[in-house]
Structures are given as structure tokens and as C-alpha cells.
N, C-alpha and C positions, 0 to 999 in steps of 0.2 A: 767422768765426762771425756777425758782424753781418749780412753779406750773406745768409747762409743763413736767419737769423731774419726778416730783412725780406721775403725771398721767400715765406716760409711764415707771414706774419702772420695770414692767414685761418685756417690750421691751428692756430696758437697760440690764437686766439680760440675755435675749436671745442674745443680741449683744455680751456681754462678753464671754459667753460660745461658741458662734459661732466662735469668733476670737480664742478662746482657741483650737477649733478643727483645725483651719487652721495651727497654730503653731505646733500642735501635729503631723499632717500629714507631713508637710514640713520637719521638722528635723527628725521625726521618720523614714521616708523613705530615705531622702537624706544623713543622717548621721549615725544614729544607725544601720539601716538595712545594710548600706554599710560596716560598721565596722564588723558586724556579718559575712557577706559574706567573707570579707577579712580575718578574723580570721579562717574561714573554708577552706581557700586555693583557693578561687575563684579569678581568675586573674583580674587585673585592667580593661582590655578591656571588659570582660564580664560584670563586674559591671557597667561600664560606658554605655554600650549598653542597659543594662536593664533599666537604668534611663531614656531612651527615652520614656518609658511607662508613664512618667509624663507630656506627651504632652498636656493633657487637660488644664493645666495651661495657655497655650498660645491660648486656644480657647474660653476664656471668652467673647471676643468681638462677637463671633458667637453664643455662648450659650445664652448670655444675652437676645437678642431679642425674643427668643422662650420662655424663662421663663417668661419674662414680658408679652408676648401675652397670656400665660396660665393663668396668674393672672388676666388680664384684661377680658379675655373671660369667665372665670368661677367664677368671683367675685360674692359672694352672702353672706348675713348675716347668711344663714343656712349652707353654705358649704365653709369651710375655706381651700382654695387651698394652701395657704402659709404653713399652718400646715402639710398638707398631703405631700407636697414635701419635707418639712423639715424631717419629720419622715422617709420617704423613704431614703433620703440621709444619715441620721444618722444610719439607720440600715445597709446600705452598708458599711459605714465607720467602724462601730463597728466590724462586722463579718470579714471584710477584714484585718483591723489593728490587731485584736486579733490573726489572723492566721499567720502573718508574721513570727513569730519565728519558724514555722514548715518547712519553705522552705529554707533550708540552704545547699542543695545539688545542684551541677551544673546541673544535669539532670532535676531539677525542675524549672530552671530559666524562661522558657517560660511560664509555668503556673503562676509563680509568677508575671511575667510581666503583664499578663492579670488582676491579682488581683490588682496590683498597679494602672493600668490604671483606673479601676472602682472606686478605693478608691479616686484617685485624681479627677476623673470626679464628684463624689458625693460631695467632699469638695469644688470644684469650683462652683457647683450649689448652695451650702450652702452659699458661699461667695456673690453670686449674690443676694440671698434672703436677706442677712444682709444688703447689700448696698441699696436695695429697701426699706426695712423697716426704715433705717437711713434717707433716703430722704423724705419718706412719713410722718413719725410720729414726726419728730423734726424740729424746726425752725432753720433758718440760724444761729442765735446766739448761738444755742446749739451744733453746729457741732464740735466745738473745744473740748468740754467736752466729747462728744460721741466718737470722734476719740481717745481721751486719754484712754477711756474705751476699745476700740478696741485694742490699742497698749498693754495695760496691759495684756488683756486676751491672746493676741498672744504671748507675751514673756513668760507667764506662761506656755502655751502649748509647747513652745520650750524647756523650762526647764524640763517639765515632760517627753517629748519624747527624750530629750538629756541626761541630767545627771541621772535622775531617772531610765530610762531604763538600762543605763550602770551599775548603782549601783546594781539593781536587778539581772541583768545578771551575775554580778561578784559573787553574793551571792547564786543564785539559778539556773539560766540558762536562756538562750535566750527565750525559749518558754513562760515561765512565765513572763519574762520581757516585752514582747509585750502584753500579755493577761491582765495584771494588769492595765497599763495606758489606755487600751481600754475602761475601765469602766467610764473614764472621759466623754465619749460620752453620758452616761446616764444623766449627769448633764445638757447637752444641751437639751436632751429630756424632762426632767422635766421643764426646762425654757420654752420650746416650749409649753408645756401643759398649763402653766399658762399665757402665752402671749395672749393678746386679739387683734389679728390682725384685727377682725371685725370692729374695730373703723375706719379703713381705708375707709369703704364704706360710711361713713357719710361725707367724704371729697368731696366737690363739684368738685374740680379740678380733683381728681382721677376718680370720677364716670363718668365724661364727656369725659374722654380719651378713645378712641376706639383702638381695635387691629389693627395693621397695619404692613407693611413689614419693620421692623427696620433694618434687615440685609442688605437689598438693600440700605437703607440710609447710614448705616455705610460704606459700600464699596464705595459708590459714593463720600461721604465726604473724605474718606481717599484717594482715587484716585485723587481728585482735589488737595488736599494738597501736595501729593507727586509730582504731575505734576508741581505745582507752585515753590516749594522749592528744588526739586531735590532729588529723592530717593537714589541715590548713595551716595551723601554727608551725608544725614541723616543716612543712613545705616552704613556708616563708623563711625560716631559719636556714634551711639548706640553700635556698636562693641567695641569701645574704652571704653565705660562705662561698658559693661557686660562681655567681655572675661576673663579678669584678675579675676574679682570677681567670676564669675561662675566656672572657672577652679579650682581656689584654694579652694573655699568653697565646691565645688562638690566632689573633690578628697582629701579633708583635712583628713577625717578618714583613707583612705588608705595610704596616705602619712605619717601620724602620726604613723600608724602601721609599715610602711617601716622604720621609725627612730628607732623602737624598744621600743616605749613608751607604757606602759600598759594601759588598758582600763579605770581604775579609774583615772590615771593621765590625760588621754584624756578628760574624762568627766569634771574634774575640770577646766582644762585650757580652753576648748572650750565652754562648756555650763554653768559653774558656773561663772567664772571670765569673760568669753566672753559676756554673757548677760549684765553684768554691764558695760563692755567696750562699747558695742554697744549702750546702753541707753545713756551714756555720749556722745558718738559720735554724736547721733541725736541732743542732746541739743547744742552741739558746732556748728554743721552744721546749725541749725536754727539761731543761733546768727550771724555766719559768713555771711549767706545769707542776713541777715538784714542790715549788715554793708558794705559789699563789693559788687563789680560788679558780676553779675551772671557769666560772662565769666571768671572772675578771679577765682571764686570758681571752676568752671568746670575745667579750666586748672590746678589748684592746685590739684584737684582730680586725674587727669591723671598723673601728676608728682608724686604724692604720690603712685599711683599704680605701677609706674616703680620702686620705692624704695622697695615696697613690693615684687615685682618679684625678685629684687636682694637679698632680705632677704631669699627667699625660694631657690634661687640658692646657696646661702651660706649654708643653712641648709642641702642641699643634700650631701655635701662633708664634713661638720663639724658638727658632732653629738655631740653638746655641752651638758652641764648638763641640767637637767630638768628645772631649774629656768631660764636659758638663752632661751631655746626653748619656755617656757611659755610666757616670755616677748616678744619675736619676734612675736609669733603667735598672741598675743593680740594687738600688734602694727598693724598687718595686719587686725585684727577684727575691730579696731577703724577706719581704713581707709575705709573699706568696709561699716561700718555703716554710715560714713560720706557721702560715695559715693551714698548710697541708697536714702538719703534725697535729695541730690543735683540732682540725676537723676529724681526723682518725681517732683521736683520744675522745672527742665528743661522742662519736657513734659507738665507740667501744664501751663507754659508760652507760649510755642509754639503752644499748642492746642487752645489758646485764649478762654478758658472757655468752649470749646465745648467737652462735655462728650464723643461723638462718637470718636473723634480724640484721646482723652486721653486714652480711652479703647483700641483703636487699638495699640497705642504706648506701653502700658503695655503688651499686648499680643505679640507684636513683640519683646520686651525685653525678655519675657519668652521663646519665640521660640529660640532666639539666645542662651539663657542659656542652654536650653535642648539639642540643637544641639552641643554645646560646650562639653557637657559631653562625648558624643560618640567620638568626634575628639580628645579630651584630652586623653581618654583611649587608642586610637590607637597609639598616639604619644609615650606615656609611654611604651606600649607593644612592639613597634617596634624600638623605639630610646631610649630616656632616660628622666628622670625628668628634667635634665638640659636644654634639648632642649625644653621641654614643657614650662618651666618658662621663657626661652629666648623669645619664641613666645608670651608669655603674656606681656613681657616688650615691644616688638615691636608693639603690638596691640594698645598701647596707643598713639603712635606717630600721626596717622591720625587725631584723635579727637583733639589732642592738636593744630595741625596746622589749622584745619578747623573751629573750634568752633566760634571764634570771627566773622569771615565773615558770618557764617550761622545765628548767632543771630541777627546781624545787618540787614540782609535781612528779616528774619522772623518777628522780632519785629517791624520793620519799618512800617509794615502794620497795627499795632495795635492801632495807634493814641494815644500812650502814650509817649509823648516827654520827660517826666521826669524819665522814667524807666531807671535804670542803667543796661547796658548790658556789 
């Protein structure tokens, strides 16, 4: 294991900084940029609708076949297509992210939506390249270590685009606040330069693989699965997983601003303490999934999300002291960190190790998350925060009722009689 990791140290560095870019863009757009717009008087509905521009996150299952085909079609020791695609994606991310602080006027939101669209498209392509190099260059026994590297880079990116941007904005201004963290992209560019992706071409398995219509395979596999297990039931379960999480996390910056909490306090409670809370939540979720039935963990997640919905209903009408708000918000963060691990475990089991189905489910979850932003903004704008969080509470009920029966049906086909469901 050590020999393989030492030989691929440059690839590990590329993996780390590629993951950092993912966290940088996700939180930079979904949290810090939303907070900037809110402070500049942009209404909740407009902010939520603009976040629809992050739609490429839900297209990874469709983008991946084309990226893989490019790699297979143009692979050559003399022409490194992975580096070329990486450099192009990094250039788009750097220019787009650095410019975000300049678009704080409502009349610029349409242009800003296009910029965000291309930033997210570029980082999604970069994520696909990272996944490809992980599968090609590392042995199965190394995946755990490499995943830990990815998680560390992702969390660091979240911290940079969350807490650091807000700290800089408070001292200098939003324009500089987005420009300075954008230079983190250069670290990924340097790592790309030193990475030797050409080693892949000596791999017999990769060399014999030919370009083919991956997208057609994805769609066929997904259609057969949905037909077998029921798309309506599965859709209801994924909604129960995603609606509360997506709504509260997506509109958290706006809601915290609504409570009258300043940007520094927001950065501390959400991005500083929140990252620690989410890391602990992931560890607890891994332990729980190893000891308890999967259906028990999922039902516990849905129940916990109803409690979180009640917490936010309470916060709408009771603007308590900062310490209480910080505690309650981080309880929610813990629940959502736990939920994220349980959700990925759930789709890993029902996909039966088929990466095509797994990718489709991840994309479907992202699509529901993105659509939720727009719906949530509409509800707040035309009704109230209380109505929104009540709908979040209700969204957990279908999954809680359906999950045990669905798992029994899905996993019964797996020929794993000892698996606890």
C-alpha cells in the first residue's frame, strides 16, 4: 500500500486540491454569495431562483460518459487529455469565482446566473476527472485513504469559501473577499502540472477499454431499476432525505440574516463550529451504520429532521441570544452531516455496486436539492418562514413510512441474507 501511495503522491496532491475546489465552489456560491446578496437587499425569491444555475451538479451522470469518452479517445503518452481538461476547468473556476464579488446588484443577477452555471459546470467536470484518476491509479485497499484525503480537501475548501470569505468581507469588502480565495485554484493547477497521468496508458485494462455510448447504458440501467422498484416510492424517499436538508442549508445565510445576526457570528457558527460538528456527525453515522439496521438509521434520520424543522420554527418567533442560536443551528448541522452519510450508504446498497445507478441517484438527489431552492424562496416570499419549515417537517413523513418496505424489496434481490435492513 505504501509503495503504491508513494508512487502516486502527485496524484494524491491533485486529488486533495481538486476536492478543495469542490468545497470552495459549493459553499462559496451556496452560502457566502447568498449572504452578500441578502445584505445588499436582494429578496429571498430572487436569490433562490438564481441558485437554479447550479443545475450542472445534477448532470454529472450525463457529463461523465462524455468526459470518459474523451479520455479514452485521445489517450496518448504524448498528449495528456486529463491535464488539458483540468487546466480548462480550473481557468473557468478561477475567473468566474474571482468575479462573484462584483455582481451584487439585482439587475446583474441574470449575468451572474450564467457565470455560476459555468463555474459549477467546470467544477463538476473536475470532480469527474478526480473520480476517474482515483479508480485508475489506486488499488481497492487504498480507496479508504484516498477518500479521507478527498474529505479533508473538501472541508478545507468549505472553510476557505465560508469563514475566510466572510472574515475578509468584514475587513475589506466583498470584492476582495471572493478574489483572494480564488487563488486557491492555482494550487490545483500546480498539482495538475506535477501529476503524471501518463502512467495510466501503461495499464492494460485501461488501454483495452474502447469509447462507447455510456449515456445510453446509464439511462437503460436507470429505467430498468425504476421500473422494478417503483419510481414514485423511491422519489418520495429521496425527497424525504433531501428537502429539509436542502431547504435549511440553502437558505441558512438568508435566514440567519433575517434573525439579525452579523456576518462574523454567522461565519463562526456555520463554517467554523459547523465544520467540526459535521465531521463528528460523519464519524457517528459510520459507527451507527455498522451497529444498527439500515432502516433504523434512515428512520432515525427522518425523525431527527422533523426535530430540526421544529427548531427552525421556534427560531422564527424566538430570537434568542447568540449562544442559543449557535447551539440550535449546530444541532441541525449535526443532523444533516449524519443524514448525508446515511443517504450515500442507502444509495450504495440499493445500487448493488453498480456505479451507473449510483451516479444516477446522486444526480437525482442534486436535482431535488436545486429545485428545492426555488420552491423554498417562493414560499418565503409569498407566505412565511413558518410555512416553509412546516413543509420541511411534513416532507419527512413519506420516507419514514415507506423505507422499511422498500429496503426489504430492493435488498431481497441482492442474495445477501445476512444483511441487516
